[in-house]
C-alpha positions as CSV (number, residue, x, y, z in Angstrom):
1,M,-9.8,-27.0,-16.8
2,V,-12.0,-24.2,-18.0
3,K,-10.4,-21.0,-19.4
4,I,-12.4,-17.9,-18.6
5,T,-11.8,-14.8,-20.7
6,Y,-13.3,-11.4,-19.8
7,H,-13.8,-9.2,-22.8
8,G,-15.1,-6.4,-20.8
9,H,-18.7,-5.2,-19.9
10,A,-20.7,-8.5,-19.6
11,C,-18.9,-10.4,-22.3
12,I,-17.6,-13.7,-20.8
13,E,-16.1,-16.5,-22.9
14,L,-15.6,-20.1,-21.5
15,N,-13.5,-22.7,-23.2
16,D,-12.9,-26.2,-21.9
17,G,-10.5,-27.3,-24.7
18,K,-13.4,-28.9,-26.7
19,Y,-16.2,-26.4,-26.7
20,D,-16.3,-22.6,-26.6
21,I,-19.3,-20.6,-25.4
22,I,-19.7,-16.9,-25.0
23,F,-22.1,-14.7,-23.1
24,D,-23.5,-11.4,-24.3
25,P,-20.8,-10.7,-27.0
26,F,-20.8,-6.9,-27.1
27,I,-17.5,-6.3,-29.0
28,T,-18.1,-3.7,-31.7
29,G,-18.5,-0.4,-29.9
30,N,-17.3,-1.7,-26.6
31,P,-14.7,0.9,-25.4
32,V,-12.8,-1.5,-23.1
33,T,-12.3,-4.6,-25.3
34,K,-9.4,-5.4,-27.6
35,A,-11.2,-8.4,-29.1
36,N,-12.0,-8.7,-32.8
37,P,-15.4,-10.3,-33.3
38,D,-14.1,-11.9,-36.5
39,N,-11.7,-13.9,-34.5
40,L,-14.3,-15.4,-32.2
41,K,-15.4,-18.9,-33.0
42,P,-17.9,-20.0,-30.3
43,N,-20.0,-23.2,-30.5
44,A,-22.8,-21.4,-28.7
45,I,-23.8,-17.8,-27.9
46,L,-25.9,-17.2,-24.8
47,I,-27.7,-13.9,-24.8
48,S,-29.3,-12.6,-21.6
49,H,-31.4,-9.8,-23.1
50,G,-31.9,-7.7,-26.1
51,H,-30.1,-4.4,-25.2
52,A,-27.5,-3.5,-27.8
53,D,-24.6,-3.7,-25.3
54,H,-25.5,-7.4,-24.7
55,L,-26.9,-8.7,-28.0
56,G,-23.9,-7.0,-29.5
57,D,-22.2,-9.0,-32.3
58,A,-24.2,-12.2,-31.6
59,V,-26.0,-12.3,-34.9
60,N,-23.0,-11.5,-37.1
61,I,-20.9,-14.1,-35.2
62,A,-23.6,-16.7,-35.6
63,K,-23.9,-15.9,-39.4
64,R,-20.1,-16.3,-39.8
65,T,-19.6,-19.4,-37.7
66,G,-22.9,-21.2,-37.5
67,A,-22.8,-20.9,-33.7
68,L,-26.0,-21.8,-31.9
69,I,-27.8,-18.8,-30.3
70,I,-29.4,-19.7,-26.9
71,A,-31.7,-17.0,-25.6
72,P,-35.3,-16.4,-24.2
73,F,-37.9,-17.2,-26.9
74,E,-38.7,-13.7,-28.2
75,L,-35.0,-12.8,-28.3
76,A,-34.0,-16.0,-30.1
77,D,-36.8,-15.3,-32.6
78,F,-35.6,-11.8,-33.1
79,C,-32.1,-13.1,-33.8
80,Q,-33.4,-15.6,-36.4
81,K,-35.3,-12.8,-38.2
82,Q,-32.0,-10.9,-38.3
83,G,-30.4,-13.9,-40.1
84,A,-29.0,-16.1,-37.3
85,P,-29.0,-19.6,-38.9
86,N,-29.3,-21.7,-35.7
87,I,-31.3,-20.8,-32.6
88,H,-32.5,-22.6,-29.5
89,P,-35.3,-20.7,-27.8
90,M,-35.8,-21.2,-24.1
91,H,-37.5,-19.5,-21.2
92,I,-37.1,-18.8,-17.5
93,G,-37.2,-22.0,-15.4
94,G,-36.5,-24.2,-18.4
95,S,-33.3,-26.3,-18.9
96,Y,-31.8,-28.2,-21.7
97,N,-28.9,-30.6,-22.2
98,F,-26.6,-29.4,-25.0
99,E,-23.5,-31.1,-26.3
100,F,-21.3,-28.8,-24.3
101,G,-23.4,-29.0,-21.1
102,K,-26.7,-28.2,-19.4
103,V,-28.2,-24.7,-19.5
104,K,-31.0,-23.4,-17.3
105,L,-32.5,-20.0,-17.5
106,T,-33.1,-18.0,-14.3
107,Q,-35.0,-14.8,-13.8
108,A,-33.3,-11.4,-14.0
109,L,-34.8,-8.0,-12.9
110,H,-34.1,-5.7,-15.9
111,G,-35.6,-4.8,-19.3
112,S,-35.1,-6.3,-22.8
113,A,-35.6,-4.4,-26.0
114,F,-33.5,-3.7,-29.1
115,V,-33.7,0.0,-30.0
116,T,-33.2,1.2,-33.6
117,P,-33.9,4.6,-35.3
118,E,-37.0,2.9,-36.7
119,G,-38.4,1.9,-33.3
120,T,-38.1,-0.4,-30.3
121,H,-38.2,-4.2,-30.9
122,Y,-39.6,-6.2,-28.0
123,T,-37.3,-9.1,-27.1
124,G,-39.1,-10.7,-24.2
125,N,-38.0,-11.1,-20.6
126,P,-34.3,-10.8,-19.5
127,C,-32.7,-13.8,-18.0
128,G,-29.6,-15.2,-16.2
129,F,-28.0,-18.6,-16.9
130,I,-27.0,-21.6,-14.8
131,V,-24.5,-23.4,-17.0
132,N,-22.8,-26.8,-16.3
133,F,-19.7,-26.7,-18.4
134,G,-16.3,-28.4,-18.2
135,G,-17.2,-30.0,-14.9
136,K,-18.0,-26.7,-13.3
137,C,-21.3,-24.9,-12.4
138,F,-21.4,-21.3,-13.6
139,Y,-24.0,-18.7,-12.8
140,F,-24.2,-15.7,-15.2
141,A,-26.6,-13.3,-13.6
142,G,-27.0,-11.0,-16.6
143,D,-28.2,-7.5,-16.0
144,T,-30.2,-7.6,-12.8
145,G,-31.1,-6.0,-9.6
146,L,-31.0,-8.0,-6.3
147,F,-33.8,-10.4,-5.8
148,S,-34.5,-12.8,-2.9
149,D,-34.8,-15.9,-5.1
150,M,-31.0,-15.8,-5.5
151,K,-31.1,-17.7,-2.3
152,T,-33.1,-20.4,-4.0
153,I,-30.8,-20.4,-7.0
154,G,-27.9,-21.0,-4.6
155,S,-29.7,-23.7,-2.7
156,L,-30.6,-25.7,-5.9
157,N,-27.2,-25.4,-7.5
158,S,-23.6,-25.9,-6.2
159,I,-22.2,-22.8,-7.9
160,D,-18.5,-22.8,-8.6
161,I,-18.3,-19.4,-10.3
162,A,-20.9,-16.5,-10.2
163,F,-20.6,-13.6,-12.6
164,L,-22.3,-10.7,-11.0
165,P,-22.8,-7.1,-12.2
166,I,-21.5,-4.4,-9.9
167,G,-21.8,-1.2,-12.0
168,D,-24.9,0.2,-10.3
169,N,-27.3,2.6,-12.1
170,F,-28.5,-0.1,-14.6
171,T,-27.9,-3.1,-12.4
172,M,-26.9,-4.1,-8.9
173,G,-24.2,-2.0,-7.3
174,P,-21.4,-3.4,-5.2
175,D,-23.4,-3.6,-1.9
176,D,-26.3,-5.4,-3.4
177,A,-23.9,-7.7,-5.3
178,V,-22.3,-8.6,-2.0
179,K,-25.7,-9.6,-0.6
180,A,-26.4,-11.5,-3.8
181,A,-23.1,-13.4,-3.4
182,E,-24.0,-14.2,0.2
183,M,-27.4,-15.7,-0.9
184,L,-25.9,-17.6,-3.8
185,Q,-23.1,-19.1,-1.7
186,A,-20.9,-19.4,-4.8
187,R,-17.4,-20.6,-4.2
188,T,-16.0,-17.7,-6.2
189,V,-17.5,-14.5,-7.5
190,I,-16.2,-12.6,-10.6
191,P,-17.5,-9.1,-11.0
192,M,-18.6,-7.8,-14.4
193,H,-20.6,-4.9,-16.0
194,Y,-18.5,-2.1,-14.6
195,N,-16.1,0.7,-15.8
196,T,-17.3,0.5,-19.4
197,W,-18.6,4.1,-19.1
198,P,-18.4,6.6,-16.3
199,V,-22.0,6.0,-15.3
200,I,-21.1,2.5,-14.1
201,E,-17.6,3.3,-12.8
202,Q,-16.7,1.2,-9.7
203,N,-13.6,0.0,-7.9
204,P,-13.7,-3.8,-8.0
205,E,-11.0,-4.1,-5.4
206,N,-13.4,-2.5,-2.9
207,F,-16.0,-5.1,-3.9
208,K,-13.4,-7.9,-3.4
209,E,-12.6,-6.7,0.1
210,K,-16.3,-6.6,1.1
211,L,-16.6,-10.2,-0.1
212,K,-13.4,-11.2,1.8
213,S,-14.9,-9.8,5.0
214,I,-17.7,-12.3,4.8
215,G,-15.6,-15.2,3.7
216,I,-16.4,-15.3,-0.1
217,N,-13.6,-15.6,-2.6
218,C,-13.5,-13.0,-5.4
219,I,-11.4,-13.0,-8.6
220,I,-11.0,-9.8,-10.6
221,I,-10.2,-10.5,-14.2
222,P,-8.8,-7.4,-15.9
223,F,-10.4,-6.6,-19.2
224,N,-9.0,-8.7,-22.1
225,N,-7.5,-11.2,-19.7
226,S,-8.0,-14.9,-18.9
227,I,-7.8,-17.2,-16.0
228,E,-8.0,-21.0,-15.8
229,I,-10.0,-22.9,-13.1
């Protein structure tokens, strides 16, 4: 069994009873989460790109716990320079077998930079992740628009759960995410990256109904809740 916890925005935590991994741990400043970053104890932190609402608390969590940061090369290097003690740089198309499972980076159509008052720090290309964990195949799309190679990703991987953004404006909206789900042929889709702020406000129930009409299962996890699969 794998426990999936949705901390809001794009922060997803997976726990199989032995290992705990977390994607894009934006906790501090996240208006919809109740999580305390000091209570998170992941073995690995997977970061899709360098925007502040995705990099989030990754470096501080890694400093406190020693968790391994897995990210595209430039972003991993940035985290190391910020004090992260353990990094594993990767890049799009590459895969690696970790203790907790296999990770492969996929493309994502988005940007990636960490912006401070002192300037903009380049953090490489954004990515998505295919993760084999707890006997399941997960696809974390990251922040992305729709792209036709999602069909290839689906054909190369038997995806049990796909985490897809639906907020629009910065990422795919619901209609494009439905098309993405159709191309990926995932057994179940879980929407993310919506309703954090008004600009990405969406009704996930409408998205679920659209998927149902084409025979795709959808599970909506309320913010700060968990399910087991």
